[in-house]
C-alpha positions as CSV (number, residue, x, y, z in Angstrom):
1,M,-82.8,24.9,33.2
2,S,-80.0,25.6,35.3
3,K,-77.0,23.2,36.9
4,K,-76.1,24.3,40.3
5,I,-72.9,23.0,40.8
6,T,-72.5,22.0,45.0
7,F,-68.9,21.1,45.8
8,I,-68.1,18.3,49.2
9,N,-66.2,19.1,51.2
10,Q,-62.6,17.3,50.7
11,N,-61.8,17.3,54.2
12,K,-63.6,14.4,55.1
13,T,-61.4,11.1,56.3
14,W,-62.6,9.2,53.4
15,R,-60.7,11.1,51.2
16,L,-57.7,10.2,53.0
17,V,-58.2,7.1,54.0
18,V,-60.1,5.2,50.5
19,P,-57.0,6.1,48.5
20,A,-54.8,5.1,51.4
21,I,-56.2,1.8,52.1
22,G,-56.2,1.3,47.8
23,L,-52.7,2.2,47.6
24,I,-51.7,-0.7,50.3
25,L,-53.6,-3.3,48.4
26,F,-52.2,-2.3,44.9
27,F,-48.6,-2.7,45.9
28,T,-49.4,-6.0,48.0
29,A,-50.7,-7.4,45.2
30,I,-48.1,-6.4,42.9
31,L,-45.2,-7.0,46.0
32,V,-46.1,-10.0,47.1
33,F,-48.9,-11.5,45.1
34,K,-47.1,-11.5,42.2
35,E,-48.4,-13.8,39.3
36,T,-51.3,-15.2,41.7
37,I,-55.2,-14.8,41.3
38,L,-55.5,-12.4,44.4
39,D,-52.9,-10.3,42.3
40,K,-55.6,-10.3,39.5
41,I,-58.4,-9.5,42.2
42,L,-55.9,-6.8,43.9
43,Q,-54.6,-4.8,41.6
44,P,-57.8,-3.1,39.1
45,I,-59.9,-3.3,43.6
46,G,-56.2,-1.4,44.6
47,M,-56.8,0.8,41.0
48,L,-60.8,2.1,42.1
49,L,-60.1,3.1,46.0
50,T,-57.5,5.2,45.1
51,I,-59.3,6.5,42.1
52,L,-62.2,7.0,43.9
53,P,-62.4,10.2,46.2
54,L,-60.8,12.0,42.5
55,I,-64.4,10.8,40.6
56,F,-66.6,12.4,43.2
57,P,-65.1,16.1,43.2
58,F,-69.2,17.5,43.3
59,K,-72.2,16.7,42.9
60,C,-74.1,18.4,40.1
61,V,-78.4,18.9,41.5
62,I,-80.8,19.8,38.7
63,L,-83.0,22.6,39.6
């Protein structure tokens, strides 16, 4: 059984928009909502959105 690696198009706009939103949420949580419940919610969501495009750089297709 062989695997074929197919790279996803890196020029999609969501690959720039999603991390930008994540960084905005992350820094907003740190600077504005210090030590509140929103800080504990927005920081992990912002970090996840920031690294989300890095998690899916390619997909493997098993033939």
